[in-house]
N, C-alpha and C positions, 0 to 999 in steps of 0.2 A: 402543093396542096395546102400546107400550113399557111403560106402567104395569102392564098386565095381566101381561106377562112378568116384571116386577119382583116383583109380588105372588106369582106362581107360584113364582119362584125363591126368594123369601124363605120359602115354606112347605116347601121341599124341602131335604133335607140333602145331597143330591148329585144330579148329573145326568151325562149323558154325551153325547158327540158321535159322529160316525161312526167316528172313529179309536179310541174307547175312552173310559175314564173321563175326565171333564173337570174335576171340582171336588171339593173336600174341605171338610168342616165343621170346627168347633172340636174335636170329639172324634175326628176322623179324621186319620191320618198321610198325607201326600201320597205317592202312588205314586212309586217310585224310577225307574221306567222312563221314559227320555227320549222314548221313542216315543209313550207315551200322553200326549200333550201337544198342547194346542190353540194353543200359542204366544200365550197371552193376556197374558203379561207382557212388556212392551217395555222397552228400556233407559230408565232414569230420566233426566230432563232437568232443566235449571235448576240449582237448588242441589244440590250433591253430597249424596248420601244421601237424596234424595227419590225414592221408588219410583214410577215412572210406569207404572201398570198399566191395561190396557184391559179392557173388559168382554168376556165370552165371546161368540163369534160368534152364539150362540143369541139374544142380545139385539138383534142387528142393528146395533150400532154400538160404537165403541171410544173413549169419551171419554178425553181426556188428563188426567192428574192435575197440571196446572199449579197447581191449587188443592189444599189438603191433602186427603188421602184420609180415608175414614171407617172407624173400627175396626169389625171384625166378624169373620166367619170369616177366617182369616188364613193367609198364605203364610209359610213358615218362611224366615228369613234371619238374618244375623248382626247383632246390635244394636251400638249405639255402645260398649257396655261389653264387647263380646266374647262375650256370651252369646247363645243363639238368641233371635231376636225374631220375632214374627208380624206380618207386614204384610198388611193387609186388602185385599180387593177391595171397592170402594164399591158401595153401593146394593143388593147382593144378599146373601142369607144364606149362600151357599156361594161357592166361589171356583174359577176356572179354574186348572188346573194348568199352570204355565209354567216356563220356565227360571229357576232361582234367581238373583236379581241379586247381583252382587258389589258390596258397599257400601263405598265409600271414606269416610274421615272428612271432615266438613265443613270449609270453609276459614274458619269463624268459630267463636268460643267458644260452647259450649252445655252446659247441664246435662243429663247423661244418666242420673244415678242419684241418688236422694234417700232417705236413711234417717233416721227420726225416732224417738226413744225418750223417753218421759216428758216430753213437751212439751205444755203446756196440757192439752187433753183427749185427746191422742193417747198411747196406751200404747206402741204399736210400729207402725211403718208403713214400707214400702219401696215405692218407685215408680220406674219407668223412663220416661224421656221421650225424644222425638226432635226433629228439626229442624222448623221450620214452626210452625203454630198448635196449641198445646196448651190445650184448653179444660177448665175446671173448672165443674161445675154441682152443684146440690144445693138442698135446702130452705133457706129463710131461717133463719139461726141454726144451720146444720148445721156450721159451722166451716170454710167454704171459705177464709176469709181467713187462717186459721192456716197453711195451706200457703204463702201469700204471705209471712207473717211469717217462716216458716222459711227461705225463700229469701233474704229480706232479711238475716237474721242471717248466713247463709253468705257474703254479699258485704260484710259489714262493719257491719251494723246493731248497735245497742247492745242488750244483754241485761239482764234483771233476774230476780231470784229468783222474782218472781210468775209467770214463764213456766214454772216447774217444776211438773209434775203433782203434785197433792195426794197426799201419802203417799210420794213419791219424794224422794231426796236429790240426784239429778243428772239433768239433761236433756241428751241428746246429739243433735246434728245432724251428719250427714255427707253431703257432696255430691261427686260425681265430675263434673268438668268436662272436656269434650273441648277441647283447646287450639286446634286448628286452625292456621291460618297467621297468627294475630294477632301482628304484630310488637310493638305496644305492650305486650301481655300478656307476651310473652317477655322484653322489655327490663325491665319492672317486676319480674318474677320474678327475673331475673338480678341485678338490683341488690341483692336480699336473699338471694342464694345459693340460690334455690329451683329452679334448672334446671341442666342439662337433665333432662327427665323421660322415663320410658319406662313404658308405651307411649303417649306423647303425651297424658298425662292430668295434671290437677291435682286432688288430693284435699284437700278442706277439711273439717276437723272442729272442731266447737265443743262445749265442755262447760260447762254452767251448773250450778254447785254451790251448795248452801245453806251448806256449811262451808268448802270450800277455794277459793272464788273461781271466776272464769271463766277458761277456757283456750282458746287458739286453736292449731290445728295445720294447717300447710300441707305436704303431702307428708311427714307424720309429723315435721315439725320445729316445735317450739314457737315461736310468733311473737306479736307484739303486735297489738292491735286496729288500730293505725295502719297496720301492714304489710298486714293483711287488707283494710282500707278502700281502700288504694292498689290492691291486686290486684283487689278486688271492683269498683272503679269501672270497670275495663276489662271485667270479666266480664258485669255486668248493670246495668240501670237499672230500679229498682223504682218503679212509680207506684201506690202503695198508698193505703189510706185514711188512714194515719198516717205514711207514710214521707216523709223529706225528699229528694225526688227531685232529680236533676241539674238539671231545668228550674227548680227554685226557687233555684238559685245564680246570682245576677246576674253573677258573675265569668265565667260560661261563655256568657252571652248574646252577647257580642261574637264569640266563636269560632263559635257557631252561625250568626250572621248572615253572617260571612265565608264560612263553608262553603256556606251557601245561595246567596250571590252569586258563588261561585267566585272569591273575592278573595284566596286564599292567596298567589298570585303577587305581587299588589300589597302585601300585608302583609309578605311577605318582603323586598321592596324597601325598604319603610319601616324594617323592623328593621335591615337592613344599613346604611342611611343614618344611622340613629340611633346605632348603635354606632361608626361612623367619626367622626361629629360629637362624640360624648361622649369618645372617646379623645383627640382633639386638644384638645378643650375642657379636659379634666382636666390635660393637659400645660401648657396656658396658665395655668390657675388655679394650678398648682404654681409656675410662674415668677412669677406676679403676686401673690405674697404681699405684705403691706403693706411699704411702702418701709422702714419702721423695722425690721421683721423682717429684711429683706434686708440692710440696712446693718449691723445687729447681727451677722448671720451672717458677713458679710465681715470685720468687725473681729475676730471670734473666730477665724476661719480664719487671718487674717493673723498674729495673735498666736501661735497655735499653730505656724504655720510658722516664725515667727521663733525661738520657743523651741527648736525642733528644729534649725534652721539654725545657731544659735549654738553648738551642740555640735560642729559640724564632723564629723558622723558618717560613717563608711565601714565596710564589712564588715571585721571583724577588728581594728578600732581599739581596742576595749575590751581585748582580750587583749594587744595591744601596749603599751598604757598601764599595765596591771597589771604586766607584766614590767619596764617602766621604773621603776615605783614600787618594786618589789622590789629592783632594783639600787641605786637612790638610798638606800633605807633601810639598805643594807649597805655603803655606800661607805667609811665610817670604818674599819670592821673589815677591809675588803679592803685598804685602804692600809697598815694596820699589818702585815697578813700578808705583803704583797708586799715591804715594806721589810725585814722581819725575814728573809725568805727570801733576799733579795739579800745581806744582810750575812753570813748563814751560808754562802752559796755562794761569795762572792767577796771581800767587803770586810774582814772581820775577820782578825786574826792566825791564828785557828784555822779560817779558811774552808776549805771543801771543796776549792777549787782549789789553795790553798797546800799542803795536806797531800798532795793528789794529785800535785802537781809534785815534791815530795820523793820520793815513792814511785816516780814515773816515772824519776827520775835514777838511783836505786838499781838498778832493773830494766834501765835502759839500760847501766849498768856491767856488770851480770851478763850481758847479751847479748853484750858485747864479749869476755867470757871464754868464754861458751858460746852458740854460734849458735842452739841450740834454744830459747833464751828471747827471740829476736827478736820473735816474734809477740806475746808478752805485753807487750813494750815498746810496740809499735805500738798495741795495744788500749788501753793506758793513755793514750797520746797522743790517740787518738780520743775517749776518755771525757772527757778534760780539755776538748777543744773543745766537746763537747755540753753539759757543765756550764756552761762560760762562756756558751754561746748561751742557755741557760735563764736564767742570772743576768742577762745583759743585757736579755732580754725582760721579766723581772720589774722591773728598774730602770725601763724605759720605761713599763711598765704602771702602776707606782706614781707615776711622774711625771705621767701623764695623769689620775690620780684626783683628784677634788676633792669634798669633803663640803660640800653646800650645803643646809641645813635649809629655807631659804626655797623653793627649787625643789621640794623634796619636798612641802612644804605646798601649793603651788599645784597640783601634780599630783594630790594626794589630793582637793583641792577640786573639780577637774575631774571626776574619777571619781565623786565623790559627786553632782555636778549631773547627770551622765549617768544615774546610777541613779535619781535622783528623777524626772526627766522620763520615763524609760522606765517606771517603775512608775505614773506618772500616766496614761499613754495606752495602754500595750501590755505584753505579756508577754515580749517579746524585742526586741533591737535590730533584727532583720530585720523584725518586725511593725511596729515604729515607723517604719522607713523606708518600708514599703508604705503605712502610714496617711498619712505625709507626702505621698506621691505622690497619694493620693486627695483629700487636702485641696486640693492644687494644682489638680486637675481641677475640683472643685466651685467653688473660688474663681474659676477662669477662667470657668466657666459663669455664675456670679452676676454677675461684672463685665461680661460680654458678654450678659447675659440680655435686655436691652432690644432688641438686634438680633434674637435668636431670638423674642422676644415679638411683635415686629412681623410676622415671617414667619408665626407661628402664628395671629395675629389675622386675617390675611388668609385663611388656610386655614379657620379656624373660621367666618368669614363665608360662604365658599363652601359649606361642608358644612352649615351651618345652613339656608341657602337651599334646598339640595338636599333636606334632610330635610323642611322644611315644604312644599315643592312636592309631594313624594311623599305626605306625610301628608294634605294638603288634597285631592289627587286621590283618595286612599283614602276620605276622609270623604265626598266627593261620591258615589263609587260605593256606599258603605255606605247613604247616604240613599236612593238609588234602589233598592237591594236591599231596604231596610226598607219602602219603599212597596209594592213587589211582594209581599214576604212578608206584610205586613198584609192586602193584598187577598186573597191566596191562602189564608191561614189563616182569614179570615172566610168565604171561600167553602167551605172544608172544614168549618168549624163549622156553616155553614148546612145542610150535608148531615147533620149530627149533631144536628138538632133544636135548634140554637142560632143561628137565623137573625138574631136581634137582638144577638148578642154582638159586641163590638168588641175588636179586638186592635191594639195599638200598639207600636211600637218607639220608646222614649223615648231621646233623645240628650241628653247633657250634656258639657261640656268637661272633659277630664281635668285634675286639679290641676296637672299638669306634663307636658311631652311624655314619651312612653314609646316603647318599641320597638313597641307595638301601635298607635301613632298618637296622635291628639289627642282621641279619642272615648271616652266611657263610655256603655254601652248597657244598657238594662233593658227587658225585655218587660213590658207592662202589659195588663190584661185586665178587661173588664166583661161579665158575662153578662146584665145586665138593662138595658133601655132607661132613659135618664135618669140613669144612673150613670156617672161618669167612670171611665175605665180606671184600675185600681190595680195596684201591684206584685203579682206572682204570690204572694208569701208571705202576702198578706193575703186570699187567696181561701180561704174556709172549706170549700167543697164538694170532696170527693175526686172525685166524678163529673165535675165541671167540669174539675178539674185533669187527670184522666185523659184526657178527650176532647180537651182542648187539647194535651196531650202527644202524643196520637195524631195530631192534625192536623199538629203540627210535625214529628213523625217521618216522616209521609208525604212532607212537602216537603223535609226536610233529611235526606239519607242520611249516615250517619256514615262518616268516613274512617278508622276505626280497626279495621276488621274486623267491625263490627256487633255490638254487645253484645246479650245476651239482654234482651228487654223483658218486664216484668211489669206487667199492668194489672189493677187491682181497682176495681170500681164504675164502670167506663167506660160502662156502659149505663144508668146511673141516669136515670130519667125519660124514656125514649124508647121507641119501639115502631114497628110498621108499616114504612113505607118507610125511615124514618130508621134503624131497626135494620138493615135490609138494606144501606143505604149504609155504616153503621158496620162491618158484617161484611165488606163488600168492602174497606174501608180496612184493617182488621186483616189480612185475607188478603194484601193488597198489601204491607204492612209485613213480614209473615212470609215473603215470597217469598225473602228472602235472609238469613234469620236465624231464631233461635228466639224464639217469643213465647208467653208464658203470659197467659191471660185468665180471670178469674172473671166469669161471666155468668149472667143469669136469662132471656136471650132465646133462643128456639129459632132465630131467623134467624141469630144469631151462632154458636150451637153447631153448626149444619149445616155450617159451613166448617172445622170442626176436622180436623186431621190425626190428633190423638190426643184422645180424649174421656174425661175422668175424672169420676167421680161421688163426691161426699163426702156422708156421712150419719152420723147418730148411732145408737148402739144401747146397750142396757143389758146389762152383764155383771156378774154377782154384785153387783148393787145399785149399780154404778158406771157413769157415762156415759162412753163412749169414742167416738172418731171414727174412722171407717174410710174409705178411699178406694180405688178400683179403676178400672182401665181397662175401658171398656165394650165388649162385643162388639156386632156389628151389631144383633142382635135387642134387646139391652138398650139400645142407643143409640136405636133407633126408639121404644122404650117411654119413654125419658127425654125425647125430643123431643115425643112425644105428651103427656107430663105437663106439659111447659113450655107446650104449646099449650092444653091443655084442663083443666089441674089434675088432681086425683086421679080424676075420673070419666072414665076412658079408654074409647074406643070405636074401632070399626073406622075410623070417619071420621077421628078424630084420628091414628090410626096411618097411614092413607093420606096425610094431610096431612104427616106426618113424613117419609114416603118421598119425597113430592113436594119437600119442602124439601131433602132430600139430593140429589135429582136436579138441582134447580135450582142448588144450590151447585156441583155438578160441571160444569154446563153453562156457568157464567159464564166 
């Protein structure tokens, strides 16, 4: 009954319910009247930006889109890039008119827009993507993997001139990534001055040129490939046929194991204990340099301190000594001048005091005759006393002077020694005194270092024990987590047609203790019975790698905001129930992130939220690759082709519709 209604709905371009028009097709605009509404669109749930639409009541049920929806006739809404987007109603060729959902940005990074020019066989291509599972199908050799290569280049893959389309000079790739709430992404961008951004987007552009080299732009800023690789490692994890995916980096396996076992807390305890232990140990090592070095340093410091101490330095001493030297150097000339001045003022027959005395007597006689001259006589009397006072001071000054060349020589030698030592160690006397105080402090520490060493040795022992206790506990928890991870990964691989595959977590002891503990970990894998598990880098099959990566991703959820995942060749060599199991795992992984997958299997394609078809065509004698999002009718045709090959029939189309319905019912 339901199937009949689906087929009838697929053959009609519109229908109606009791309240008026119910649905619109690809070439119809939805009616603007809110009254003509069957309330078929419910608020989306789960990951933000997933539109949860229910089927029209005419179908008798309203399945929830907890799995990705199916492109077809579409409901108009706002896309991640801000442009109108068409969100489909699954399973039917027309759509119930409902309230337009208000779409918020996802809380995880995702690629929303991709533009490719002159890349491989692509002349020009623009695509928009959404959250959840984005599926890519097409004929073998149609160029599906070229889209994967383009995404890989946008997140840091290496480019070569061979990727440029024949006849063109430059290939250009541009991607718009919705940033979401990814803290690692924002921190990585901030380290290189790439944020903040508005409106919450990261725009990456790459240019591959035959003449001017390759260039990388992030938010219109020229960057290095190393910066792009750091940013890209947070944006996406590409599991392609030729890519070096994150899973192939053994240095990350320990982090993945700790995340699976929820061991971040124990690992943090180990890191803290390690840093405390190393800090005290480094102090002890600094103290316990060789005894010869320590004694040599003590001798040197003692010698330097004696050199400075012998100078008997104090602030202002040099200025005082220089003034003393100046006076000693002029002592002989000062003695001669003082004695001559004494003689001229007082001692000789023509001394100033003798002449002044004669003059005073004459004025005194004059004052007796004329009282008006009394003041002049008194002034001369005072002047005589002042000259006598100066003369007696000069006599005493001269008597105290002694010219001693030996004392001057000693003073000059002292100043020369001070200058030599000062130039040897410092730029000024003040700096030399500060340096002397520092030497004294170091000397005291070295002399008493054995006491401090004993105390630090005891601390190092306690901290070392605390570290190794925590590290051994972490190692034990890791081995238990590794056992559980191996069992669960093999169980997941069994669902993916790899029942005989073996997955191991190989442990080895780290060369030295680290903040990550005592372990080094590497994932090992064997796809065939009788073969020992080998390191992942030695696995040749891209399909095996992709399926292993998917199994690990199902079990280990990332703690960094969930990177976009890209899978190519993940379905190689499987079919039937295994394909359905693989499809369900992909849908599960895509429940909280964006996932791209290249597939040949209709069972997987049925779970797509966005379905893109890639094909080749001939234009003016040149092969070009085109890709487009499929409508519902086109999608049914593509699923039918994947089921039956090129000989399509109503039976294959009916099976395609049943696949879509089954995917929605999961």
